[in-house]
C-alpha positions as CSV (number, residue, x, y, z in Angstrom):
1,X,-72.5,-90.5,-47.5
2,X,-70.2,-93.9,-46.7
3,X,-66.8,-93.3,-47.5
4,X,-65.8,-95.3,-50.2
5,X,-63.3,-98.0,-50.5
6,X,-59.8,-98.1,-51.7
7,X,-60.9,-100.5,-54.6
8,X,-64.0,-97.6,-55.5
9,X,-61.9,-94.8,-55.5
10,X,-61.6,-93.3,-59.2
11,X,-57.6,-93.0,-60.7
12,X,-57.2,-89.5,-61.0
13,X,-53.5,-90.5,-62.4
14,X,-52.1,-93.0,-64.9
15,X,-49.8,-93.2,-65.9
16,X,-48.6,-95.9,-68.9
17,X,-45.7,-97.1,-70.2
18,X,-43.6,-93.7,-69.5
19,X,-40.3,-93.6,-71.2
20,X,-37.6,-90.6,-70.8
21,X,-34.5,-90.4,-73.1
22,X,-32.2,-87.8,-72.9
23,X,-30.0,-87.3,-75.7
24,X,-25.7,-86.6,-74.9
25,X,-24.5,-84.9,-78.1
26,X,-20.5,-85.2,-79.0
27,X,-18.6,-84.3,-81.3
28,X,-17.9,-81.0,-83.8
29,X,-21.9,-81.5,-85.3
30,X,-22.8,-82.6,-81.9
31,X,-25.0,-85.5,-83.0
32,X,-25.9,-87.8,-80.5
33,X,-23.4,-90.5,-79.5
34,X,-25.6,-91.9,-76.5
35,X,-28.5,-91.4,-74.4
36,X,-29.2,-91.7,-70.8
37,X,-31.8,-94.2,-69.6
38,X,-32.9,-92.3,-66.9
39,X,-37.0,-93.5,-66.6
40,X,-38.0,-97.2,-68.8
41,X,-41.0,-97.8,-69.1
42,X,-42.1,-97.1,-66.2
43,X,-46.4,-97.7,-65.6
44,X,-48.8,-97.1,-62.3
45,X,-51.9,-95.6,-60.9
46,X,-52.6,-93.6,-58.2
47,X,-56.1,-93.3,-57.1
48,X,-58.2,-90.5,-56.1
49,X,-56.8,-88.6,-52.9
50,X,-54.4,-91.0,-52.4
51,X,-50.8,-90.7,-51.3
52,X,-48.1,-92.7,-53.4
53,X,-44.6,-92.6,-52.6
54,X,-41.7,-92.9,-54.8
55,X,-38.2,-94.0,-53.6
56,X,-34.8,-95.0,-54.6
57,X,-31.4,-94.1,-54.5
58,X,-29.9,-90.2,-56.7
59,X,-30.3,-90.7,-59.9
60,X,-33.3,-94.1,-60.5
61,X,-35.5,-92.1,-62.2
62,X,-38.0,-90.5,-59.7
63,X,-37.5,-86.2,-59.6
64,X,-37.7,-87.2,-63.7
65,X,-40.9,-89.8,-63.3
66,X,-42.4,-86.1,-61.5
67,X,-41.6,-83.8,-64.1
68,X,-42.0,-85.9,-66.9
69,X,-46.3,-86.2,-66.1
70,X,-46.2,-82.7,-65.4
71,X,-44.8,-81.6,-68.7
72,X,-42.7,-79.8,-67.2
73,X,-40.1,-82.1,-69.5
74,X,-41.6,-84.0,-72.7
75,X,-41.4,-87.5,-72.9
76,X,-39.9,-89.9,-75.2
77,X,-42.5,-92.3,-75.1
78,X,-45.4,-93.5,-73.0
79,X,-49.1,-92.3,-71.9
80,X,-50.0,-90.6,-69.2
81,X,-54.0,-89.8,-68.2
82,X,-55.3,-86.9,-65.6
83,X,-59.0,-88.4,-65.0
84,X,-58.7,-90.1,-68.0
85,X,-57.8,-87.1,-70.4
86,X,-54.2,-88.2,-72.0
87,X,-52.2,-84.7,-71.0
88,X,-49.0,-86.0,-73.3
89,X,-51.4,-85.2,-76.2
90,X,-52.7,-81.9,-74.8
91,X,-51.5,-78.4,-76.5
92,X,-52.7,-74.4,-76.3
93,X,-55.5,-73.9,-73.8
94,X,-56.1,-77.3,-73.2
95,X,-52.6,-78.2,-71.7
96,X,-52.9,-74.8,-69.6
97,X,-55.9,-75.3,-68.1
98,X,-55.1,-78.6,-67.4
99,X,-52.1,-77.4,-65.2
100,X,-54.2,-75.7,-63.0
101,X,-55.1,-79.1,-61.7
102,X,-51.6,-80.4,-61.4
103,X,-48.9,-78.9,-59.1
104,X,-45.4,-78.9,-57.6
105,X,-43.7,-79.0,-54.6
106,X,-39.6,-78.4,-55.4
107,X,-37.0,-79.8,-53.6
108,X,-35.0,-76.5,-53.2
109,X,-37.8,-73.9,-52.1
110,X,-35.1,-70.8,-52.4
111,X,-33.8,-71.8,-55.7
112,X,-38.1,-71.8,-57.1
113,X,-38.8,-68.9,-56.2
114,X,-37.9,-65.3,-57.4
115,X,-34.9,-63.3,-55.1
116,X,-36.2,-60.2,-56.5
117,X,-40.0,-60.9,-56.4
118,X,-41.6,-60.5,-52.8
119,X,-43.3,-64.3,-51.8
120,X,-47.0,-62.6,-52.4
121,X,-45.9,-61.6,-55.9
122,X,-45.3,-65.4,-56.2
123,X,-47.8,-67.6,-54.8
124,X,-50.1,-65.1,-56.8
125,X,-48.9,-65.4,-59.1
126,X,-50.2,-68.2,-60.5
127,X,-53.7,-66.7,-60.2
128,X,-52.4,-63.4,-63.0
129,X,-51.8,-65.9,-65.9
130,X,-55.2,-67.3,-64.9
131,X,-56.3,-65.0,-65.1
132,X,-59.1,-65.8,-61.7
133,X,-60.9,-63.0,-59.6
134,X,-60.2,-59.3,-60.0
135,X,-56.8,-58.3,-57.7
136,X,-58.5,-57.3,-54.6
137,X,-59.8,-61.4,-54.5
138,X,-56.2,-62.5,-55.4
139,X,-54.3,-60.4,-53.5
140,X,-57.4,-62.2,-50.3
141,X,-56.9,-65.4,-51.1
142,X,-53.0,-65.3,-50.7
143,X,-53.4,-64.0,-48.1
144,X,-55.6,-66.4,-46.9
145,X,-53.2,-69.6,-48.0
146,X,-50.1,-67.9,-46.8
147,X,-51.8,-68.1,-43.2
148,X,-53.6,-71.6,-43.9
149,X,-49.4,-72.5,-44.3
150,X,-48.4,-70.8,-41.2
151,X,-47.4,-67.2,-42.1
152,X,-48.9,-64.1,-41.5
153,X,-50.1,-61.1,-43.8
154,X,-47.1,-59.0,-43.9
155,X,-45.1,-62.0,-44.9
156,X,-46.7,-61.2,-48.4
157,X,-43.6,-58.2,-48.4
158,X,-40.7,-60.1,-48.2
159,X,-38.3,-61.3,-50.0
160,X,-37.2,-65.0,-50.1
161,X,-34.1,-64.6,-47.9
162,X,-35.8,-63.3,-45.1
163,X,-37.1,-66.4,-44.5
164,X,-35.5,-70.2,-43.0
165,X,-35.6,-72.6,-45.1
166,X,-38.9,-74.5,-42.6
167,X,-40.3,-70.7,-43.7
168,X,-39.3,-71.4,-47.6
169,X,-41.0,-74.4,-48.4
170,X,-44.0,-73.3,-46.4
171,X,-44.4,-70.5,-49.1
172,X,-43.6,-73.2,-52.2
173,X,-46.9,-75.3,-50.3
174,X,-49.0,-72.2,-50.3
175,X,-47.9,-71.1,-54.1
176,X,-49.0,-75.0,-55.2
177,X,-52.0,-74.7,-53.3
178,X,-52.9,-71.6,-54.5
179,X,-55.0,-72.4,-57.8
180,X,-56.8,-75.2,-55.8
181,X,-55.1,-78.1,-57.5
182,X,-55.7,-82.2,-57.4
183,X,-52.8,-83.0,-57.7
184,X,-49.5,-82.4,-56.6
185,X,-46.0,-83.9,-57.1
186,X,-44.2,-83.2,-53.6
187,X,-40.5,-83.4,-54.7
188,X,-38.4,-85.0,-51.6
189,X,-40.2,-81.5,-50.2
190,X,-38.9,-82.3,-46.0
191,X,-35.1,-83.5,-47.5
192,X,-33.4,-80.1,-47.3
193,X,-35.5,-79.6,-43.7
194,X,-34.1,-79.9,-40.5
195,X,-35.8,-83.3,-38.3
196,X,-37.9,-80.9,-36.3
197,X,-39.2,-78.7,-39.3
198,X,-39.6,-81.9,-41.9
199,X,-42.0,-82.8,-38.5
200,X,-44.2,-79.7,-38.9
201,X,-43.7,-79.8,-42.9
202,X,-45.4,-83.2,-43.9
203,X,-47.8,-82.7,-41.1
204,X,-49.0,-79.6,-42.4
205,X,-49.0,-82.1,-45.8
206,X,-51.1,-84.1,-44.6
207,X,-53.6,-81.8,-43.5
208,X,-54.2,-80.1,-46.0
209,X,-54.8,-83.8,-48.3
210,X,-57.5,-84.1,-46.2
211,X,-58.8,-80.5,-45.5
212,X,-58.4,-80.3,-50.1
213,X,-59.1,-83.8,-51.6
214,X,-55.2,-83.7,-53.2
215,X,-53.6,-86.8,-53.8
216,X,-49.3,-86.6,-53.8
217,X,-47.2,-88.1,-55.8
218,X,-44.9,-88.1,-52.7
219,X,-40.8,-88.8,-53.6
220,X,-37.9,-89.0,-51.2
221,X,-34.7,-91.0,-49.9
222,X,-36.1,-91.4,-46.5
223,X,-37.9,-94.4,-46.2
224,X,-39.2,-93.4,-42.4
225,X,-40.7,-90.2,-44.7
226,X,-42.2,-92.2,-46.8
227,X,-44.2,-95.0,-44.3
228,X,-45.6,-91.7,-42.4
229,X,-46.9,-90.6,-45.4
230,X,-48.6,-92.9,-48.4
231,X,-50.3,-95.5,-48.5
232,X,-48.7,-97.3,-51.5
233,X,-45.1,-97.1,-52.1
234,X,-43.3,-97.6,-55.2
235,X,-39.5,-98.7,-55.9
236,X,-37.4,-97.4,-58.7
237,X,-33.8,-98.9,-59.6
238,X,-32.1,-97.3,-62.6
239,X,-35.2,-96.0,-64.3
240,X,-37.0,-99.5,-63.7
241,X,-39.8,-99.2,-61.1
242,X,-39.0,-102.7,-58.9
243,X,-42.2,-103.1,-56.2
244,X,-45.2,-101.2,-56.0
245,X,-47.1,-102.4,-52.6
246,X,-49.2,-100.6,-49.8
247,X,-47.3,-99.7,-47.5
248,X,-48.1,-101.9,-44.3
249,X,-47.0,-104.8,-46.8
250,X,-44.3,-103.4,-48.0
251,X,-42.0,-102.1,-45.4
252,X,-43.9,-105.9,-43.1
253,X,-42.7,-108.7,-46.1
254,X,-40.7,-107.0,-48.7
255,X,-40.4,-109.2,-51.8
256,X,-37.7,-107.6,-54.2
257,X,-34.0,-108.2,-53.1
258,X,-33.2,-104.8,-53.5
259,X,-36.2,-103.1,-51.7
260,X,-35.2,-105.9,-49.1
261,X,-31.5,-104.3,-48.5
262,X,-33.2,-100.3,-48.7
263,X,-35.5,-101.4,-45.7
264,X,-32.5,-103.2,-44.0
265,X,-30.8,-99.4,-43.5
266,X,-33.9,-98.3,-41.1
267,X,-32.8,-98.0,-37.6
268,X,-35.4,-100.1,-35.1
269,X,-35.9,-97.9,-32.4
270,X,-36.2,-98.9,-28.5
271,X,-34.4,-101.6,-27.4
272,X,-35.7,-104.5,-30.1
273,X,-33.2,-105.7,-31.6
274,X,-31.1,-104.6,-34.7
275,X,-32.1,-106.1,-37.9
276,X,-29.8,-107.9,-40.3
277,X,-27.9,-105.3,-42.5
278,X,-27.8,-106.1,-46.4
279,X,-25.3,-104.7,-47.8
280,X,-24.9,-103.7,-51.2
281,X,-22.1,-104.7,-53.4
282,X,-21.2,-102.2,-55.5
283,X,-22.0,-99.2,-57.4
284,X,-25.4,-98.4,-58.9
285,X,-24.5,-99.0,-63.0
286,X,-24.6,-96.2,-65.5
287,X,-27.9,-95.2,-67.2
288,X,-25.9,-94.4,-70.3
289,X,-25.0,-98.3,-70.5
290,X,-27.4,-100.6,-68.7
291,X,-26.4,-103.9,-68.0
292,X,-29.2,-106.4,-69.7
293,X,-31.7,-108.3,-68.3
294,X,-32.3,-107.3,-64.7
295,X,-30.7,-104.2,-64.3
296,X,-30.4,-104.8,-60.5
297,X,-27.9,-108.1,-61.1
298,X,-24.8,-107.0,-60.9
299,X,-25.6,-105.8,-57.3
300,X,-27.9,-108.6,-56.2
301,X,-26.8,-112.2,-54.1
302,X,-29.6,-114.2,-55.6
303,X,-28.9,-114.0,-59.4
304,X,-28.6,-116.3,-61.8
305,X,-28.0,-117.0,-65.2
306,X,-31.3,-115.9,-66.4
307,X,-31.3,-112.2,-64.7
308,X,-27.9,-111.2,-66.6
309,X,-30.0,-112.5,-70.1
310,X,-34.0,-111.3,-69.0
311,X,-35.5,-108.7,-68.5
312,X,-37.9,-109.7,-65.7
313,X,-41.6,-109.2,-65.8
314,X,-43.3,-106.4,-63.6
315,X,-46.8,-108.6,-62.5
316,X,-48.9,-108.9,-59.4
317,X,-46.8,-111.4,-57.5
318,X,-49.0,-111.5,-54.6
319,X,-52.7,-109.7,-54.0
320,X,-52.0,-105.7,-54.6
321,X,-48.2,-106.3,-54.3
322,X,-45.8,-105.8,-57.4
323,X,-42.7,-107.2,-58.3
324,X,-39.9,-107.2,-61.6
325,X,-37.5,-110.1,-60.0
326,X,-36.8,-114.1,-61.1
327,X,-36.1,-114.6,-57.9
328,X,-39.4,-113.8,-56.7
329,X,-41.5,-114.9,-60.3
330,X,-39.4,-117.6,-61.5
């Protein structure tokens, strides 16, 4: 059977108008005095078998999006559909059942593992919670998964402090895959690793995606890593999605001024010249009190009066290329 084209693939993930605000409390009665607008009205889809890369500066809302769509953090408003099911409306057994199909690989592999528990038990924990198979079948599945990520059976009896950073991340990957999920949030899975180990883990993630038909939301700071692994790339700034496009299109012709500034910092290998470096002025505004209009306008070289007054719409400027910018979409 012929492989499906990108347009024919069904949407596995559909996020609509996702908003997450964290209250700030103060005073004797601990009343809400302000809120951190971590994510504000973000919408996107991820097709089955696709990797959507998500980039942006620290504090832009990337990790909050990943944790919120998995219901690790409850949303303020919006919807998230997994295979057509509204995840935010599920409770109890229905929510537990759908969580088998949605897993996460955390940024800090050591912090995500219980130091008092052998890693074999950590990988097996999900199988026990969901009561999948007998005790022997759970053990066999755990060993099979550990071997698939490059570890051995004797490693199952060791504790997290006995492993290197790269090995711990492989354990995190094995734990995420133990329940045979369809969708995995990769929350900066290689940012804490050495460069040589990063490439091994990235290649492992790509191989596992092809083998198990996985769909990824890949969150990262490193634009070169995102280019290597992603099919499409979403750019976040201060809780808003400012650009979304196919990988090649975005890296070849970024539209939003913020994306242009990010990409200008990537060094060009070899002796093919240098990019014109775009230096952003000032600091990222506080999400407690974001700017009116376009949130990027205080640092944008193309800012006009309308940028300060009215928020730009996130629209399809070119085929399969979305941007929210008055300079791009006048």
